[in-house]
Each structure stands twice: as C-alpha cells, then as structure tokens.
C-alpha positions, 0 to 999 in steps of 0.5 A, a space after each residue: 474451559 472456564 468463563 474467564 478463559 472465554 472472555 477476550 483477554 484485552 490487555 494481551 490482545 491490545 499489545 498484539 494489535 500493535 504488530 498489525 499497526 506495524 504491518 500497515 505503517 511499513 507497507 504504506 510507507 513503501 509508496 512514499 519511498 518509491 518516488 523518492 528512491 526513483 528520483 535520487 537513484 535515477 531509476 526507471 519506473 519498473 526499477 522503482 517497483 523493486 521496493 514493493 518487490 523486495 518487501 512482498 517477496 520476503 513474505 513468500 520466502 519467509 512462508 516457504 522457509 517456515 512451511 519447510 521447517 514445519 514439515 519435520 518439526 512444527 515450529 509453533 508446537 516446538 517453540 510456542 506462539 510467543 517465542 515465534 512471534 518474538 523471533 519475527 519481531 526481532 528479525 524485522 528490527 534487524 531490517 529496520 536498523 539496517 536502514 541506518 547504514 543503508 542511508 549512510 551508504 546511499 545505496 539502493 540495493 542496501 535499502 532493498 536488502 533491509 526492507 527484505 529483512 523487515 518483510 521476512 520478519 513480518 512473514 513470521 508475524 503474519 503466520 503467528 499473529 492471525 491465529 493468536 488473535 483468534 485464540 485470545 478469547 472465545 472462538 465465537 469472537 475470534 473473527 471480531 478480534 481480527 476485524 479490530 486488528 484489521 482496523 488498526 492495520 488500516 490506521 497504520 497505513 493511513 497515518 504512516 505516509 503522512 508521518 514519513 512525508 513530514 519527516 522527509 519533506 517537512 510540514 506541507 504548504 497549502 498553497 503549494 499542495 492545492 490543485 490547479 484552480 479552474 479559473 486558470 487558462 491551459 497556458 497559465 497552468 502549463 506556465 505554473 508547471 514550468 515555474 514549479 520545476 524551475 524552483 525545484 532545480 534552483 533549490 537543488 543548485 543552492 544545496 549543491 553550492 553548499 556541498 562540502 562532501 563531494 569532489 568540487 569538480 563533480 559538483 560544478 559539473 552537475 551545477 552546470 547541467 542543472 543550470 542548462 535545464 533552468 536556462 531552457 525553462 526560462 526561455 520557454 517561460 518567456 515564450 509563454 509570456 509572449 503567447 498567453 493566447 496560445 491555441 491548444 496545439 501550441 499549449 501541447 507543444 509547450 507541455 511536450 517541451 516541459 516533458 523533455 526538460 523534466 526527462 533530462 532532469 530526472 536523468 541527472 546523476 547527483 553526487 553521492 554526498 548530495 544524495 546521502 544528504 537527501 536520504 539521511 532522514 529516511 532512516 529516522 522512522 525505521 530507527 523508531 520502528 526497530 526500537 518498537 519491534 524490540 520492545 514488543 518482542 520483550 513484552 511478548 516474551 516476559 508477559 503473562 500471555 497464555 500460549 495456546 500451543 500446548 492446548 493445540 498439541 493433541 489436535 495437530 494432524 501428524 504428517 502432511 501426506 494426506 494433504 494435497 492442494 489439488 483436492 481443494 479447488 477453492 484453495 488453489 483458486 484462492 491462492 491465485 486470488 490472494 496473489 492477485 488481490 495483494 498485487 492489485 492493492 499494492 500496484 494501484 498505489 505503487 504506480 500512482 505517484 508516476 501517474 500523478 507526475 504526468 502532465 495530464 494528471 497535474 505533474 504532482 511532485 514527490 513532496 505532495 504525494 503523501 496525501 494521495 497515498 494516505 487517502 488510498 490506504 485510508 480508503 481501506 480503513 474506511 471499508 474495514 471500519 465499516 465492516 467492523 460495525 457488525 462486531 457490536 450488538 446493536 439494533 438493526 436500525 442503529 446498525 444501518 445508521 452506523 454503516 452510513 456514519 462510520 465511513 464518513 467519520 473515518 474519512 474525516 480522520 483522513 482529512 484532519 490528519 492531512 490538514 494537520 500536516 499542512 497540506 491543502 486537501 480540500 479537493 478530497 471532499 468530492 471523494 465523499 461520492 465514492 464513499 457513498 457508492 461503497 456504502 450502497 454496494 456494501 448493502 447489496 453485497 450483504 454479509 456473504 463472502 462470495 457475493 460481496 467479493 463478486 460485487 466489489 470485484 465488479 465495482 473495481 473493474 468499473 472504477 478502473 475503466 472510468 479512471 481510464 476514460 473519464 476526461 477530467 483528470 482531476 476527477 479520474 484520479 479518484 476512480 483509481 484511488 477508490 480501488 482502496 475502498 473496494 479492496 478493503 473487504 477482499 482479504 477476509 472474503 477470499 480467506 473465508 472462501 479458500 479455507 472453507 471445508 479444509 478442517 484440520 488442514 486449515 493451518 497448512 492452507 493458511 500458510 500457502 495463502 500467506 505465501 501468495 502475498 508475493 503478488 504484492 511484489 510481482 504485479 506492480 513490476 508488470 504495471 511498472 514495466 508498462 509505464 516505462 513504455 512512455 520513454 520509448 513511445 511518448 505518443 502513448 496508446 489510445 490517446 493516453 500515456 502508457 503510465 495511464 494505460 497501465 491501469 488496465 492491469 488492475 482491471 484484469 485483476 479485479 475481473 478475476 477476483 469477481 470471478 472467484 467470488 462468483 464461482 467458489 460458492 458453487 464449488 463449495 455447494 457441490 462439496 456440501 458446504 454452505 457459506 455463512 456470514 463473513 466479517 471484514 479484517 485485514 492483512 
C-alpha cells in the first residue's frame, strides 16, 4: 500500500462522520419526545419509556437480521461498504419521513413505528460506519478517527435537544427557566408552583377556545374539566396568601394538594385536533433529517470513496462453525456490559424529566427540560473531547494542560448554546466541580481500558448514591446528570476488552456487541416501571418518591461495569493477552 493510501482520507472521512452526528442528534431528541408524548398522549412513565424502547430495540432486531443474512452470504463482501451504508441511510430516511403522517394522525404507536424504522437504519449504519472509519487511512490512526467521530456524535447529542426544544416550545425565557431563588420561603416557592401550573392550564383553555377541528361539545367538556382544576388552584393560592407563615407540615399539605391537582391535569384526555396542533412541530426536524439521510446516501453511492470490501475478501474466514461465544468470557461478559452500559446511559436521562417534574426537584415543566438534557449529553461530549487529546502529537506538559482546558471549553459551548436558546442556565456553573472530579479520575484511570472502566464505574456508583441521599435537590440533580461524564469513556473501553484476542472473529464479535444496544430499550422500562409506583404509593420509599428511588437501577448498572473493568484484564492475562492503551470514542 503506498503512502498516499496510508494517509487519512479526510474528504471522505468528513462526509462519513455526518452519520455519527445523526446518531447522536436523534438519540438525544428522544429525551425531549418522552415528556412531550407522555403529556399529550396521557401515558404512564413506563409507557413513555417505549420511545427509548422502540429506538434501541431496533438496533437489536437490525443486527440480528444482518447477522443471519451474513451467515449465508456476507453482506459487506457482496454489496460493499458504500452500498450497505447507503441502504441504512435510506431506511432511516423512510422512518424520518413517517413522522409526517404520524404527526397528522397524532398517533403514539405510529410515532413509535417511525422511530423503530429510523433505528433499524441506524443499526446497519453502526455495523458499517465504525469499521469503515477505521479503514479510511492508516490502521495506526484508525482509533483516532473513531475518537473524532465519537466527538461529533456527542456534538449531535448536545445541540439536538436545544434545537428540538426551540422548534417545539420556541425561544426560552430566562425568567421562566431560572431556578427558584434562595431568598424565597418554602411557602412562596410552593405558591409559585401553583401559579405556574395555573398559567399552563389557562393557556390550554385559550387554545381550546380557538379549536375549530374538534367536536364543540367535546371541547367544552374538556374546558369545563380544566376550569375546575384552575378553580381548585385559585382556592389553594388564596389559602396560601392568608397563611404565608405556614409551618413545614402545612407547606407539605399544600404541596400534596398541588400534586393531586397535577395528577388530575395529566389524566385529561384532550381532543385529537388539539393534540395534533401541539404535535405538528415534531415532524419538522425529522423532515430535515430525512432529506439529510438521502443526500448523504447519494453522496456515498456516487463519491470516489474507496470501498475496502474487496481488500478484505481474501482474509474473511469462511463459515461460522469454529466461532463460539462461550469460548471467550471477555466477549459474553462484554455483551452484558454493552447491554448495561447503553441501558444506564439512556435510562438516567430518559427518566430525568419525570424526576425534575416532582415537587422535591422543583416541578420543572416540559418546556424547560431541554437544557438539562443538553447538559447530560454534553457531559458525554466533555468526556470524549477530553479523551481525544491523546490523538494529537504534543509534549507531556501540553497534554496535561489541555486535559484541564478542553473539558471546560466543551462546557462553555454547552452554556453558550443554551444561552443562545434563551434559557437561564446560570445554575449550571456549579457543574464545574463535577468536571474537575472527572479530570482527576481520568488521570487516575490513565489509558488502560480495564482500570479506566473500573474507576469510572465506581465513580458512577458514588454519584448515583449521592444523588439519592444529598439533601439539597438543586445540587442532587447534578449528581445524576454527572452520570453522562462517567459514561463517556465506557463504550471504547468495553469494546477494547470484549474483542481482545478474537483475531479473525472480531467482526462477528462486533455484530454481537452491537446487538446489545438493546439495553437502551430495556433498562429504561425497568426504571420507568419503578417510577410508576408513585401513583399507587404516593408516600414513596425511604422518605423519597419512587421516581427518585428508581435511580437505584443506575447504581446496580455502574457496579457491574466496574466489576467488568476489574475482572476482564485478569481473564485476558490468563489467555496470554496484555491490554495496551485505549482511546475514547462513541457509539
């Protein structure tokens, strides 16, 4: 191979990493769709998690189909990387365009079907794009290209929620999105929550009165129901005004009453036409995505990108009889690790809107959720950008300096993007302490995959426990959000450990690992199921709500990931395999 071929094909590679951006953009937007669908389709928390389930189970289904077909005829060898990737892009485009009729029908299951098809296309893209990125240049720099691709993926997860938030809710209001100030008394904070909910219901009445699509009798019936809730709120607000020196038990009684009124509000079945009006904007970003998928697919088909399939043809091991998962404990334990990793990464943020909506965490409404979603996924960007520093050839001193500087540059981008959207995110500044903790742990973990995974798994356990027990909920929520920081390096670490020593079976092993992205659809359902106990047992457990307690699930997940990071290097050592350094990437 000549020197030209050894160089990274940047013009080709830059077009490929657009695909990585799409993965992040759509995955993060699911977390905005969850509370929106939950509200307008009147879903339980576990039902709302079907959004994540539909998307991530598609990875599993797509990977299984791909693997079964490849048993008889290797798809990549038969059709090539470019054509296979183009098929995956077109499949995702079909799913994206289906958001248009789904929004017109205002049908939850139609939306899930569309999202499932988008995910099917992504499963094909995942299988193809990762090895293709590695092969677009020298093998020695392949991991570096995946690191850059992972950073672009994280950029998509960071700005995606902000853009979708603007499309669905318009530009934000700094006054509306700022946290409750410290000078307010407990009773004044509860009163402000009453007023916020009243304003939201009043706005719904204004819109219902303009409704020309639905049966007037049905519209009036809903208006009457909403007015009763507003009347109850007015009664409680007047009571609060007469009792501004209420003691803690009285404040709790007012808060409990507010919870009951909110529960009635969330069970209101709004007319179909009214729901359609509120969901019509959901289709807009997906129309744009569908067009983008098609354009990239066409570019791939007609570009001069060299397809590596022919070069691989002679080295492909024929048949699969010699390959058994049970021969490789690092692989089957790694499959469980990928399942749990993707599951915990998705579950933390998928259930965060429900947690922030609780009284103890400030009753944050749907239109103010986007900044928190952006911060969570931005945390993965912070971690991956930090890991990408090792790509560049610099002195040890400069490398150390940049490991402190780059994470805060990424953090500044998150702050700046949210400020541009009109949101007050001044309360995010305290998150700098978590970033500093992440940097310190990065130095402790070094560049060894097993040690790094163990350290960050333990850190994840500690953060989730602190989120459960820390008394100040304005701070506690950041312990949960910091799960994104400690998830950021886990994908490449698990992959490095799981495929170590597999040789020619690496491709087959990778397809099994991609199947395990299914965890992103299963674990959020389990946590959502626990959240729903709040409806039957409003007293909660251990002094906190069930929604809050549900974060015991991430504790269990992080504990296993730490265990895998501890055990696998020892398994590999017995096989005569010593792990080298790892880099950070993304999925």
